[in-house]
C-alpha positions in Angstrom: 109.1 64.3 92.7 105.7 64.5 94.6 104.4 63.4 97.9 101.5 60.9 98.2 98.1 62.4 99.0 97.9 60.5 102.3 101.1 59.7 104.3 100.7 56.6 106.5 102.5 56.8 109.8 102.4 54.7 112.9 101.1 55.9 116.3 104.6 55.9 117.7 106.0 58.0 114.8 103.2 60.5 115.1 103.9 60.8 118.8 107.6 61.3 118.2 107.0 64.0 115.6 104.7 65.9 118.1 107.2 65.4 120.9 110.1 66.7 118.8 108.2 69.9 118.1 107.8 70.7 121.8 109.9 73.3 123.6 111.9 70.8 125.7 113.3 73.2 128.3 111.7 75.5 130.9 114.2 78.4 131.1 111.7 80.7 132.8 109.2 80.1 135.7 105.6 79.2 134.8 102.8 79.9 137.2 100.6 77.2 135.6 103.3 74.6 135.4 104.0 75.1 139.1 100.2 74.9 139.8 100.0 71.4 138.2 103.0 70.4 140.4 101.2 71.3 143.6 103.2 74.6 144.1 101.0 77.7 144.2 103.4 80.4 143.2 101.2 83.5 143.8 104.4 85.6 143.7 104.6 85.0 140.0 101.4 86.8 139.3 100.9 89.1 142.3 101.1 92.1 142.5 99.4 92.1 139.1 102.0 93.2 136.5 101.3 96.6 134.9 102.1 98.0 131.5 104.5 100.9 130.9 102.9 104.3 130.7 104.1 104.9 127.1 102.6 101.5 126.1 99.3 102.6 127.6 99.4 106.0 125.9 100.1 104.5 122.5 97.6 101.7 123.0 94.7 103.9 124.2 95.4 106.4 121.3 95.0 103.6 118.8 92.0 102.1 120.5 90.2 105.4 120.3 90.7 105.5 116.5 89.7 101.9 116.2 86.5 102.3 118.1 85.5 105.2 115.9 86.3 103.1 112.8 84.3 100.2 114.1 81.3 102.3 114.9 81.2 104.2 111.6 82.8 101.9 109.0 82.1 98.3 109.9 78.6 97.2 108.9 78.2 93.9 110.7 74.7 93.3 109.3 76.0 93.7 105.8 78.9 91.3 106.4 76.5 88.7 107.7 74.0 89.3 104.9 76.6 89.2 102.0 78.9 86.7 103.7 81.9 88.9 102.8 83.8 91.7 104.4 83.6 94.7 102.0 86.9 95.7 100.3 86.5 99.2 101.5 86.4 98.0 105.1 89.6 96.0 104.7 91.3 98.9 103.0 90.1 101.2 105.8 91.8 98.9 108.3 95.0 99.0 106.3 94.9 102.8 106.3 94.4 102.7 110.1 97.4 100.5 110.5 95.4 97.6 112.0 97.3 95.1 109.9 100.5 96.1 111.8 99.3 96.2 115.4 101.9 93.7 116.5 104.6 94.7 114.1 107.5 96.8 115.3 107.4 100.5 114.4 110.8 100.2 112.6 109.0 98.1 110.0 106.0 100.4 109.7 103.8 98.8 112.3 102.2 100.2 115.4 104.2 98.1 117.9 101.4 97.5 120.3 101.8 95.3 123.3 100.0 92.0 123.6 97.6 93.6 126.1 96.5 96.3 123.7 96.5 94.0 120.7 94.1 91.8 122.6 92.0 94.8 123.6 91.9 95.9 119.9 90.7 92.4 118.8 88.0 92.5 121.5 86.7 95.9 120.2 86.7 94.6 116.6 85.3 91.2 117.5 82.4 92.7 119.4 81.3 94.3 116.2 82.2 91.6 113.7 83.9 88.4 114.8 84.7 87.8 111.1 86.8 91.0 110.9 88.4 90.0 114.2 89.3 86.6 112.6 90.8 88.3 109.6 93.1 90.5 111.7 94.0 87.8 114.1 94.9 85.2 111.5 97.0 87.8 109.7 99.2 88.7 112.6 98.7 86.1 115.4 99.6 83.1 113.3 100.3 84.6 109.8 103.6 85.9 108.5 104.3 88.6 111.0 104.6 86.5 114.2 106.8 83.7 112.9 109.1 86.2 111.3 109.2 88.2 114.5 110.4 85.2 116.4 112.4 83.2 113.9 112.9 85.3 110.7 116.3 86.6 109.5 116.9 90.3 109.4 116.6 90.2 105.6 113.2 88.5 105.8 111.9 91.0 108.3 113.0 93.9 106.2 111.5 92.4 103.1 108.1 91.2 104.4 107.1 93.0 107.6 106.6 96.5 106.0 104.3 94.8 103.5 102.4 93.0 106.3 102.1 96.2 108.3 100.3 98.3 105.7 99.2 96.5 102.5 99.5 92.7 102.5 97.3 90.2 104.2 98.8 87.0 105.3 97.6 83.5 106.1 98.9 80.4 107.8 98.7 77.0 106.0 99.2 73.8 108.0 96.0 71.7 107.8 95.4 69.4 104.9 92.3 67.4 103.9 93.5 64.4 105.8 95.8 66.1 108.3 94.6 68.0 111.3 96.3 67.8 114.7 98.5 64.9 113.6 101.3 66.7 111.6 103.2 63.5 111.1 100.8 62.7 108.3 101.6 66.0 106.5 101.9 65.3 102.8 102.7 68.7 101.2 106.3 68.5 99.9 109.0 71.0 99.4 111.7 69.4 97.3 115.1 71.1 97.2 116.1 72.3 93.6 119.3 74.4 93.6 118.6 77.6 95.5 114.9 76.9 95.6 112.3 74.5 96.8 109.5 73.0 94.7 106.2 73.0 96.6 103.5 70.5 95.9 100.3 69.7 97.9 96.9 70.9 99.0 96.0 72.9 102.1 92.5 73.1 103.7 90.8 75.7 105.8 93.2 78.4 104.9 91.9 81.4 107.0 92.6 84.5 105.0 93.9 82.3 102.2 91.3 83.5 99.6 92.5 87.1 99.9 96.0 86.7 101.2 99.1 88.2 99.5 101.6 86.2 101.6 101.4 82.7 103.0 103.2 80.8 105.8 103.2 77.2 104.4 104.2 74.1 106.3 105.7 71.5 104.0 107.8 68.3 104.3 111.3 68.5 103.0 112.6 65.0 102.0 115.9 64.0 103.7 118.8 64.0 101.3 122.5 64.8 101.0 122.9 68.3 102.5 119.4 68.4 103.6 118.2 67.5 107.1 114.6 67.4 105.9 111.5 67.4 108.0 108.5 69.7 108.3 109.6 73.2 107.4 108.1 76.7 107.2 108.2 78.9 104.2 106.9 82.4 103.2 105.2 82.0 99.8 103.9 84.7 97.5 100.2 83.9 97.0 100.4 85.2 93.4 103.3 82.9 92.6 102.9 80.6 89.5 101.3 77.3 90.5 99.4 78.6 93.5 95.6 78.2 93.1 92.8 79.0 95.5 90.4 76.3 94.4 87.4 77.4 96.4 86.1 79.6 99.2 84.6 77.6 102.0 81.3 78.5 103.8 80.6 77.8 107.5 77.8 77.9 110.1 79.3 81.1 111.5 81.9 83.7 110.7 80.2 84.1 107.3 82.6 86.9 106.2 85.7 84.7 106.8 87.9 84.3 103.7 88.8 80.7 104.2 89.6 78.3 101.3 91.4 75.4 99.8 94.8 76.2 98.3 96.7 74.0 95.8 100.4 74.2 95.2 101.7 72.7 91.9 105.4 72.9 91.2 105.6 76.2 93.0 109.1 77.6 93.1 110.0 79.1 96.5 113.5 80.7 97.1 115.5 79.1 99.9 115.8 82.7 101.3 112.0 82.4 102.1 112.5 79.5 104.4 111.8 80.4 108.0 114.4 78.8 110.3 116.3 75.6 109.5 114.8 72.6 107.8 112.7 70.4 110.2 111.9 73.3 112.5 108.4 74.1 111.1 106.3 72.5 113.8 108.4 74.0 116.6 108.0 77.4 114.9 104.2 76.9 114.6 103.8 75.9 118.3 106.0 78.7 119.6 104.1 81.2 117.5 100.9 79.9 119.0 102.1 80.4 122.6 101.0 84.0 122.4 99.0 83.8 119.2 96.4 81.7 121.0 95.5 84.7 123.1 93.6 86.2 120.2 90.9 83.6 120.8 90.3 84.6 124.5 90.3 88.2 123.4 87.3 87.5 121.1 85.7 85.4 123.8 86.0 88.3 126.3 84.3 90.5 123.7 81.5 88.0 123.4 81.1 87.8 127.2 80.9 91.6 127.5 78.3 91.8 124.7 76.3 89.0 126.2 76.2 90.7 129.6 75.1 94.0 128.0 72.3 92.4 126.1 71.2 90.3 129.0 71.1 93.3 131.3 69.2 95.5 128.8 66.7 92.8 127.7 66.0 91.6 131.3 65.2 95.2 132.3 62.7 95.6 129.4 61.1 92.1 129.6 58.6 91.4 132.4 56.9 88.1 133.3 54.4 87.6 136.1 54.7 91.1 137.3 58.4 91.5 137.5 61.6 91.7 135.5 62.8 88.3 134.3 66.1 89.0 136.0 64.3 88.9 139.3 63.3 85.3 138.6 66.0 83.1 140.0 66.1 80.8 136.9 67.1 83.7 134.7 69.0 85.6 137.3 71.4 82.8 137.9 72.3 82.8 134.2 73.0 86.6 134.3 75.2 86.1 137.4 77.1 83.4 135.6 77.7 85.6 132.5 78.8 88.6 134.7 81.2 86.6 136.9 82.7 84.6 134.1 83.2 87.6 131.9 85.2 89.2 134.7 87.3 86.1 135.2 88.0 85.7 131.4 89.1 89.3 131.1 91.3 88.8 134.2 92.9 85.7 132.6 93.4 87.5 129.3 95.0 90.6 130.7 97.2 88.7 133.1 98.4 86.3 130.3 98.9 89.2 127.9 100.9 91.3 130.4 103.1 88.3 131.3 103.7 87.8 127.6 104.8 91.4 127.2 107.1 91.3 130.2 108.6 88.0 128.9 109.9 87.0 132.4 107.6 83.9 132.6 107.1 81.0 130.3 103.4 81.3 129.4 103.0 78.3 127.1 100.6 76.6 129.5 98.9 79.9 130.6 98.1 80.8 127.0 96.8 77.3 126.2 94.7 77.3 129.3 93.3 80.7 128.4 92.4 79.6 125.0 90.8 76.3 126.2 88.9 77.9 129.1 87.7 81.0 127.3 86.4 79.2 124.3 84.4 76.8 126.4 83.0 79.4 128.8 82.2 81.9 126.0 80.2 79.2 124.3 78.2 78.5 127.5 77.7 82.3 128.1 76.4 82.9 124.5 74.1 79.8 124.8 72.7 81.2 128.0 72.1 84.5 126.4 70.1 82.8 123.7 68.1 81.1 126.4 67.5 84.3 128.3 66.2 85.9 125.0 64.0 82.9 124.4 62.4 82.8 121.0 64.0 86.1 120.2 67.4 84.6 120.8 66.7 82.0 118.2 65.3 84.5 115.7 67.8 86.3 113.4 68.6 89.9 113.7 67.2 90.6 110.2 63.9 89.0 111.1 63.7 90.9 114.4 64.3 94.2 112.6 61.8 93.3 109.8 59.0 93.1 112.4 60.0 96.2 114.2 62.2 95.0 117.1 65.8 95.6 118.0 68.1 93.7 115.7 70.0 91.7 118.4 72.2 89.0 116.6 72.2 86.5 119.5 71.8 83.5 117.3 74.6 84.8 115.0 76.9 85.2 118.0 76.2 81.7 119.0 77.1 80.4 115.6 80.2 82.6 115.4 81.4 81.6 118.9 81.2 77.9 118.1 84.4 77.8 116.1 86.5 79.0 119.0 86.3 75.5 120.5 88.0 74.3 117.3 90.2 77.1 116.1 94.0 76.9 116.8 93.6 73.6 118.6 90.3 71.9 119.4 89.3 71.5 123.0 90.3 67.8 122.9 93.7 68.5 121.4 94.2 71.4 123.9 93.5 68.9 126.8 96.2 66.6 125.5 98.7 69.4 124.7 98.3 71.0 128.2 98.4 67.6 129.9 101.7 66.8 128.2 103.2 70.0 129.6 101.6 69.4 133.0 103.3 66.1 133.4 106.6 67.1 131.9 108.4 67.1 135.2 107.3 63.5 135.8 108.3 62.4 132.4 111.6 64.1 132.7 112.6 62.0 135.7 110.5 58.8 135.2 109.7 58.7 131.5 112.3 56.1 130.6 110.6 53.7 133.1 107.5 53.5 130.9 109.3 53.7 127.5 109.3 50.2 125.9 112.3 51.1 123.8 114.6 51.8 126.7 117.1 49.3 127.9 117.2 47.8 131.4 120.1 50.1 132.2 118.2 53.2 131.2 115.2 52.1 133.3 117.4 51.5 136.3 118.9 55.0 136.0 115.4 56.5 135.5 114.3 54.6 138.7 117.0 56.2 140.7 116.2 59.6 139.4 112.5 59.2 140.0 113.2 57.9 143.6 115.1 61.0 144.4 112.6 63.4 142.8 109.6 61.9 144.5 111.3 61.6 147.9 111.7 65.3 147.9 108.5 66.3 146.1 105.7 64.1 147.6 106.1 65.2 151.3 105.6 68.8 150.1 102.1 67.9 148.9 100.8 67.0 152.4 100.5 70.4 153.9 100.8 74.0 152.8 99.8 77.6 153.3 96.2 76.9 152.2 95.6 75.2 155.6 96.5 78.3 157.6 93.5 80.6 158.3 95.4 83.9 157.9 97.3 83.2 154.7 96.8 85.7 151.9 95.3 88.1 154.3 95.8 91.1 151.9 93.0 89.6 149.8 90.5 90.2 152.6 90.7 94.0 153.2 88.2 95.7 155.5 84.8 96.2 153.9 85.4 93.8 151.0 84.5 90.2 150.2 86.9 87.6 151.4 89.0 86.4 148.5 91.7 85.0 150.7 89.6 81.9 151.4 89.5 81.2 147.6 93.3 81.5 147.3 93.7 79.1 150.1 91.4 76.7 148.3 93.5 77.1 145.2 96.6 76.3 147.1 95.1 73.2 148.7 93.5 72.1 145.4 96.8 72.5 143.6 98.4 70.0 145.9 95.5 67.7 145.6 95.7 68.0 141.8 99.4 67.0 141.9 98.7 64.1 144.2 96.0 62.9 141.8 98.3 63.1 138.8 101.0 61.1 140.7 98.5 58.4 141.8 97.3 58.1 138.2 100.8 57.7 136.8 101.6 55.1 139.5 98.4 53.2 138.6 98.4 53.4 134.8 102.1 54.1 134.0 102.6 53.7 130.2 98.8 53.5 129.7 98.4 57.0 131.2 98.4 58.6 127.7 95.3 56.6 126.7 93.3 57.9 129.7 92.2 61.0 127.9 89.1 61.5 130.0 91.2 61.6 133.2 93.8 63.9 131.6 91.0 66.2 130.3 89.6 66.6 133.8 93.1 67.2 135.3 93.5 70.0 132.8 90.0 71.4 133.4 90.8 71.6 137.2 94.0 73.4 136.4 92.1 75.9 134.2 89.5 76.6 137.0 92.3 77.2 139.5 94.2 79.5 137.1 91.1 81.5 136.4 90.3 81.8 140.1 93.8 83.0 140.8 93.7 85.6 138.0 90.2 86.8 139.1 91.4 87.4 142.7 94.6 89.1 141.6 92.7 91.3 139.2 90.2 92.3 141.9 92.9 93.3 144.3 94.6 95.4 141.6 91.3 97.1 140.9 90.8 97.8 144.7 94.4 99.1 145.0 94.0 101.4 142.1 90.6 102.7 143.1 88.8 101.2 140.0 85.5 99.7 141.1 87.3 97.7 143.8 84.2 96.6 145.8 82.4 95.6 142.6 85.5 93.7 141.4 85.8 91.8 144.7 82.1 90.9 144.5 82.4 89.5 141.0 85.6 87.6 141.8 83.9 86.1 144.9 80.9 85.0 142.8 83.2 83.5 140.1 85.3 81.7 142.6 82.3 80.2 144.4 80.9 79.0 141.0 84.3 77.7 140.0 84.8 75.8 143.2 81.6 73.9 142.6 82.8 72.9 139.1 86.2 72.0 140.5 84.8 69.7 143.2 82.7 67.9 140.6 85.8 67.5 138.4 87.8 66.0 141.3 85.0 63.6 141.9 84.9 62.5 138.3 88.6 61.8 138.3 87.9 58.4 139.9 84.1 58.0 139.6 83.2 58.1 135.9 82.0 56.0 133.0 85.2 56.0 131.0 85.6 52.2 130.9 82.0 51.6 130.0 82.1 54.3 127.4 85.0 52.6 125.7 83.0 49.4 125.5 80.0 51.2 124.0 82.2 52.9 121.5 83.6 49.5 120.5 80.0 48.3 120.0 79.1 51.3 117.9 82.2 50.9 115.7 81.7 47.2 115.2 78.1 47.7 114.2 76.6 46.0 117.2 74.1 48.9 117.7 73.5 49.6 114.1 69.8 48.7 114.7 69.5 51.8 116.8 69.9 53.9 113.6 66.7 52.4 112.1 63.8 54.8 111.5 65.5 57.8 109.9 66.6 59.0 106.6 70.1 60.6 106.1 69.9 63.9 104.3 73.6 64.0 103.6 74.8 64.2 100.0 77.0 61.8 98.2 80.8 62.0 98.0 83.9 60.8 99.9 84.3 61.7 103.6 87.6 63.3 102.9 88.3 65.0 99.6 91.1 63.7 97.4 94.3 65.8 97.8 96.6 64.2 95.3 99.2 66.6 94.2 99.0 67.9 90.6 97.8 70.8 88.5 94.7 72.7 89.4 91.5 71.6 87.7 89.4 74.6 88.8 89.5 78.4 88.3 91.6 80.4 90.7 89.3 82.3 93.1 92.1 84.1 94.7 90.9 87.7 95.4 93.6 90.1 96.6 92.2 93.3 98.1 93.7 96.5 96.8 
């Protein structure tokens, strides 16, 4: 029995599958969730949480070894030139224990906290984002994290020691015609006695070319004794019927081992199933709650590197009698890079520490961190290329060949671009976060806009909604942000005034909640189609979260005597920049071209503007837009390349 290569589903079915995979309850407080509801819970993040001293000691000890390894044994230029991470580099990372950074010491791992795992990724990513991607895919979303959260004791004892020292893992969800719409997932896992028979094709399998172990998402058909549904399995990459059909190549991350993997009649023991049948998507989303922080870690590294190069280059480069940094057009770019890097690191460290303490629900915070960091890192890297001018566009190898410093700015721009797509594209992150942001509203009023609900259900929902909004709406009128002395501890003598920014966050949080309510009242069931509006709501929340993190980080630095004045200055600069962006986003909530844009799109898709494409030649090659993924035996050689 095999699954069709393309599974047709309705829009409603797709939505139901995604909704079922969500964590339905909020058992712990969430700073970001409260922020979207108009409640600025500064107490959830201030004072800034701090790691235990033993965690710091172990983390710093490993970071010292890792820095030395990166300086002496990672040749970033070679990786870019050969489009491959040398085996000796990967084996060196294994010996160092880098494969097991997040794995508990009782399974042979290092047992680092999220904070230090992120710091380690930043160090590696600053040298080679491709190596950072290998380590991140292995333990942020690969076998270790799902097993840590959902695996049986036997699975942990069997697989985690291998993942900690010798075996590379990969996560396989995407298919040629399945991206962020998992309801269409076609790879099947058919029960057969004590095993499952796996058939299907997976695309963009990061680490898949060299992996030893795979986490595979497949659809189990419903049958007697089997609940069915999308299910997660640990699969041996060397198992009979597993074929890596090709290694893909990209505009950036040229050393990444990303491929196409085919499963044909692959026998997987039921003991390798992670969690019950039908829980695969929930496992994937829960894994990503903290796994997504690996992207911001790499983005912070990119920001720090961009700042260093911008500073050094602007000191050396003079135009019209003075350093280019002294020209406002360039100086403003440097200020943006410095202030934003400070804020991104604040967001990353705060989210990581909250993940370690496990006293807050950080699903929205982690998603916001990934969304915001990937967008801002791309802007910062683009600005660095602009600051460098022609040298920013020139490759490092070309610069070196003519006797100049080999600064890989154009490579970093290419490498950074994937972060806006990895682990949830910006557009999907907007929708995912928006869904969580309006969860409280849907919990009390969702039945009112559900066409499948009965009149009785709608009546009961109306009563619930009336009570909720009668209590909630009056609280959005006034708040601490209107009192001039609120948050006074953020305006210590001799330092910049950050209290004014926190008051702005509090006022804007209430304004954001009011805007969301107005939109739900106006559009009701059509709200989910207003993706432009929802995206701006999420972007405002991201700015407010980043401002809050930056202020709390600056105050911690001041209290600990670590560059307090400088941190306050950077936080102040960032918040002022963020406030301008936030006000623009608020304005665009109601003044935009969304309706007109939809009409133009309709015209484009109907061919009404096809004449506008005249006068060019299309250099694209022939072939289908989406490759055939019909299950069956492999027709190509296996390019699987385990590293030993």
